[in-house]
Biotite code that builds the C-alpha atoms (Angstrom):
import biotite.structure as struc

atoms = struc.array([
    struc.Atom([32.255, 9.016, 2.581], chain_id="A", res_id=1, res_name="MET", atom_name="CA", element="C"),
    struc.Atom([34.515, 8.716, -0.476], chain_id="A", res_id=2, res_name="ARG", atom_name="CA", element="C"),
    struc.Atom([33.464, 6.080, -2.990], chain_id="A", res_id=3, res_name="VAL", atom_name="CA", element="C"),
    struc.Atom([36.087, 5.561, -5.720], chain_id="A", res_id=4, res_name="SER", atom_name="CA", element="C"),
    struc.Atom([34.883, 4.654, -9.142], chain_id="A", res_id=5, res_name="THR", atom_name="CA", element="C"),
    struc.Atom([38.148, 4.926, -11.058], chain_id="A", res_id=6, res_name="SER", atom_name="CA", element="C"),
    struc.Atom([38.795, 1.213, -11.383], chain_id="A", res_id=7, res_name="LYS", atom_name="CA", element="C"),
    struc.Atom([35.225, 0.611, -12.525], chain_id="A", res_id=8, res_name="TYR", atom_name="CA", element="C"),
    struc.Atom([35.471, 3.423, -15.027], chain_id="A", res_id=9, res_name="GLU", atom_name="CA", element="C"),
    struc.Atom([38.764, 2.117, -16.352], chain_id="A", res_id=10, res_name="TRP", atom_name="CA", element="C"),
    struc.Atom([37.342, -1.422, -16.758], chain_id="A", res_id=11, res_name="ALA", atom_name="CA", element="C"),
    struc.Atom([33.998, -0.392, -18.214], chain_id="A", res_id=12, res_name="HIS", atom_name="CA", element="C"),
    struc.Atom([34.768, 2.897, -19.964], chain_id="A", res_id=13, res_name="GLY", atom_name="CA", element="C"),
    struc.Atom([31.900, 4.704, -18.182], chain_id="A", res_id=14, res_name="LYS", atom_name="CA", element="C"),
    struc.Atom([30.730, 5.788, -14.759], chain_id="A", res_id=15, res_name="LYS", atom_name="CA", element="C"),
    struc.Atom([28.644, 3.321, -12.761], chain_id="A", res_id=16, res_name="PRO", atom_name="CA", element="C"),
    struc.Atom([24.931, 3.862, -13.084], chain_id="A", res_id=17, res_name="ARG", atom_name="CA", element="C"),
    struc.Atom([21.671, 2.123, -13.673], chain_id="A", res_id=18, res_name="GLY", atom_name="CA", element="C"),
    struc.Atom([20.372, -1.225, -12.438], chain_id="A", res_id=19, res_name="HIS", atom_name="CA", element="C"),
    struc.Atom([22.719, -4.114, -11.859], chain_id="A", res_id=20, res_name="GLY", atom_name="CA", element="C"),
    struc.Atom([24.704, -6.265, -9.443], chain_id="A", res_id=21, res_name="TYR", atom_name="CA", element="C"),
    struc.Atom([27.041, -3.914, -7.549], chain_id="A", res_id=22, res_name="TRP", atom_name="CA", element="C"),
    struc.Atom([30.032, -4.847, -5.486], chain_id="A", res_id=23, res_name="MET", atom_name="CA", element="C"),
    struc.Atom([31.665, -2.408, -3.018], chain_id="A", res_id=24, res_name="PHE", atom_name="CA", element="C"),
    struc.Atom([35.067, -3.049, -1.347], chain_id="A", res_id=25, res_name="PHE", atom_name="CA", element="C"),
    struc.Atom([36.927, -1.314, 1.412], chain_id="A", res_id=26, res_name="GLU", atom_name="CA", element="C"),
    struc.Atom([39.331, 1.030, -0.438], chain_id="A", res_id=27, res_name="ASP", atom_name="CA", element="C"),
    struc.Atom([42.403, -0.036, 1.478], chain_id="A", res_id=28, res_name="ASN", atom_name="CA", element="C"),
    struc.Atom([44.946, -0.068, -1.403], chain_id="A", res_id=29, res_name="ASN", atom_name="CA", element="C"),
    struc.Atom([45.875, -3.661, -0.550], chain_id="A", res_id=30, res_name="LEU", atom_name="CA", element="C"),
    struc.Atom([44.668, -5.177, -3.808], chain_id="A", res_id=31, res_name="GLY", atom_name="CA", element="C"),
    struc.Atom([41.758, -7.460, -4.612], chain_id="A", res_id=32, res_name="ALA", atom_name="CA", element="C"),
    struc.Atom([43.402, -10.533, -3.106], chain_id="A", res_id=33, res_name="ASP", atom_name="CA", element="C"),
    struc.Atom([43.656, -8.835, 0.241], chain_id="A", res_id=34, res_name="ARG", atom_name="CA", element="C"),
    struc.Atom([40.200, -7.240, 0.552], chain_id="A", res_id=35, res_name="ASP", atom_name="CA", element="C"),
    struc.Atom([38.840, -7.928, 3.964], chain_id="A", res_id=36, res_name="ARG", atom_name="CA", element="C"),
    struc.Atom([35.398, -6.280, 3.603], chain_id="A", res_id=37, res_name="TRP", atom_name="CA", element="C"),
    struc.Atom([32.969, -6.268, 0.746], chain_id="A", res_id=38, res_name="ASN", atom_name="CA", element="C"),
    struc.Atom([29.274, -6.034, 0.135], chain_id="A", res_id=39, res_name="ILE", atom_name="CA", element="C"),
    struc.Atom([27.080, -6.788, -2.869], chain_id="A", res_id=40, res_name="SER", atom_name="CA", element="C"),
    struc.Atom([23.725, -5.325, -3.746], chain_id="A", res_id=41, res_name="ARG", atom_name="CA", element="C"),
    struc.Atom([21.267, -5.751, -6.546], chain_id="A", res_id=42, res_name="VAL", atom_name="CA", element="C"),
    struc.Atom([19.370, -2.636, -7.694], chain_id="A", res_id=43, res_name="GLY", atom_name="CA", element="C"),
    struc.Atom([20.180, 0.837, -8.902], chain_id="A", res_id=44, res_name="THR", atom_name="CA", element="C"),
    struc.Atom([23.688, 2.085, -8.375], chain_id="A", res_id=45, res_name="TYR", atom_name="CA", element="C"),
    struc.Atom([22.492, 5.016, -6.309], chain_id="A", res_id=46, res_name="SER", atom_name="CA", element="C"),
    struc.Atom([20.492, 2.816, -3.905], chain_id="A", res_id=47, res_name="LYS", atom_name="CA", element="C"),
    struc.Atom([23.199, 0.168, -3.706], chain_id="A", res_id=48, res_name="ALA", atom_name="CA", element="C"),
    struc.Atom([25.827, 2.853, -2.969], chain_id="A", res_id=49, res_name="LYS", atom_name="CA", element="C"),
    struc.Atom([23.573, 4.370, -0.237], chain_id="A", res_id=50, res_name="GLU", atom_name="CA", element="C"),
    struc.Atom([23.215, 0.950, 1.439], chain_id="A", res_id=51, res_name="GLN", atom_name="CA", element="C"),
    struc.Atom([26.926, 0.176, 1.133], chain_id="A", res_id=52, res_name="ALA", atom_name="CA", element="C"),
    struc.Atom([27.788, 3.464, 2.773], chain_id="A", res_id=53, res_name="ILE", atom_name="CA", element="C"),
    struc.Atom([25.520, 2.814, 5.761], chain_id="A", res_id=54, res_name="ILE", atom_name="CA", element="C"),
    struc.Atom([26.974, -0.663, 6.301], chain_id="A", res_id=55, res_name="LEU", atom_name="CA", element="C"),
    struc.Atom([30.552, 0.536, 5.838], chain_id="A", res_id=56, res_name="ALA", atom_name="CA", element="C"),
    struc.Atom([30.123, 3.219, 8.465], chain_id="A", res_id=57, res_name="LYS", atom_name="CA", element="C"),
    struc.Atom([28.717, 0.682, 10.865], chain_id="A", res_id=58, res_name="LEU", atom_name="CA", element="C"),
    struc.Atom([31.929, -1.379, 10.266], chain_id="A", res_id=59, res_name="SER", atom_name="CA", element="C"),
    struc.Atom([34.189, 1.632, 10.832], chain_id="A", res_id=60, res_name="GLY", atom_name="CA", element="C"),
    struc.Atom([35.208, 1.870, 7.166], chain_id="A", res_id=61, res_name="ILE", atom_name="CA", element="C"),
    struc.Atom([35.959, 5.343, 5.845], chain_id="A", res_id=62, res_name="THR", atom_name="CA", element="C"),
    struc.Atom([36.260, 4.812, 2.077], chain_id="A", res_id=63, res_name="SER", atom_name="CA", element="C"),
    struc.Atom([34.885, 2.404, -0.505], chain_id="A", res_id=64, res_name="LEU", atom_name="CA", element="C"),
    struc.Atom([35.554, 1.519, -4.123], chain_id="A", res_id=65, res_name="ARG", atom_name="CA", element="C"),
    struc.Atom([33.135, 0.092, -6.678], chain_id="A", res_id=66, res_name="VAL", atom_name="CA", element="C"),
    struc.Atom([34.058, -3.389, -7.877], chain_id="A", res_id=67, res_name="GLY", atom_name="CA", element="C"),
    struc.Atom([35.436, -3.810, -11.368], chain_id="A", res_id=68, res_name="GLU", atom_name="CA", element="C"),
])
């Protein structure tokens, strides 16, 4: 599954990594005000991403983006 980090990288000037509060959104190109699906996780980025992908697949979502 594709997980876009471009908006996160633009906002923070670095790739997502480490421990934190992570938000993942359906990457639907509709804009933040029209996001229908999202999930948040606390922990390492890699573990949060892994969990978000599993839940997205169960919801029929094919691509995600990391929250800014």
